[in-house]
Every structure is written in structure tokens, then in C-alpha cells.
N, C-alpha and C positions, 0 to 999 in steps of 0.2 A: 334925242338920238340915244340909242341902246348903247351900253358899254361894250367894248370889244375886249378880246382877250388881252391886248396890250394895254389898255386903259385900266383893266381890273388888276394888273400886277404893279401899278403905280402906288407907292405908299401914300396913304392919306394923312399921316402924322408928319407935320413939318419938321420935327426933329429927325425922323428917319430920312426924309429927303436931304436935310442938311448933312447927315452923317454919310450918306451916299455921295454927296458932293465932295466932302472932305476926303473920303476914300479915293475917289477918282483923281483928286489933286495929288494924293500921295503916289498913286500908280503913274501919274504923268511926270513926276519929278525925277525918277531914278530907274535904273534897270537892276539895281542891287537888290536881289530877292530878299536877302536877310534884313536889310534896312526896311524894306517895304513891309515885311511880316511884322517886324517889331512895331513900327509906326501905325499900322492898320490896327493891330491888336490894342495898342494903347488908346487910339481913338474910339474904337468900339466899346472898350471897357469903360472909358470915361463917360461916353454918351449914354450908355445903357446901364450905368451904375453896377457893373459886374463886381462880384466879390472874387470870382475865380473864372479863368478861361484859358484856352490854348488854341494854337493853330497847329494842326497836324498836316503833314504831307505824306503821300503815299508813293513809294518807289515802285513803279509799275514793273520793273525788271525783277526785283527780289520779292515784292509783295509785302515789304516791311512798311509799317507805318511809324513815323517818328515825330515827336513833339519838336516843332522848330522854334517856337516861342510860347511862353506861359505867363500868366498874370495871376498871382495869389496862390500858386501851387509850390509845394516844397518839392525837392528832388525825389523824396520817398513817394510823395503822392503822384508825381508824374510817372514814376516806374510802376506803381500799382495800376494806374489808369491804363498804361499801355499793355501791361500783362493781361488786364481784362479784355482789352480790345484787339488781341493778337499782335500787338505792335512790338516794336523793338527799341529798347532803351540801350544806348551806347555808353557803358560804364567810362567814367572819366570825362565825359562830355559836359560842358558847363551848362547849368540850368539857366536859361536866359529869361529871366523874369523881367517884365516891364514895370519899372517902378516910377519912371519919370518920362517926360516928353524927350524923344530921341533928338 
């Protein structure tokens, strides 16, 4: 049987499938977006051995991009990344780095 478009998108790496399952469980646990974002970033960073990472959200009304959670980034690095990507850094906003499992 020839692979279909649906089967081509299924990850072949068991670790990727496991990570997708963990993320789906996180999404199923709560509707608290901030909690979901921090937990998803933690799991992705842990499973993929990331040194740095962030989850950004686009405000469709204002067009602003903001870092909602980061891993391994300093506040200064966050601000620099957002400036380069046309984003908006809100001064005084805490830098939510994921250092441990929420």
C-alpha cells in the first residue's frame, strides 16, 4: 500500500511520538493557557535537549509578537530577539524561564 499524505506526516521516531503524546496530555489537563505554554516548553526542551527556546504568540489585533515563555534566554536576549523579529517586549514583564517541571 502506498503511503498517503496522512501517513507521511506521522513521525517515525518513537521519541517524537512520545513527545506528541505528552503534549496532548498537557493540552487535555487544563484550559489555563499560561500553564500549558510553560509545561509544553519544558517537555519539548527536555525531550529535544534544547539549550534555548521560546514560545511566542501573535496578537492578531495589534500585530505584536510576544514571548510568553522562554527556556535558557536572558531578559536581554528575549528583548533582542523580539526586536529582530518585529515583536514587542513589555518592560517590567517577568521573564518566565522554564527551569523545572511545573
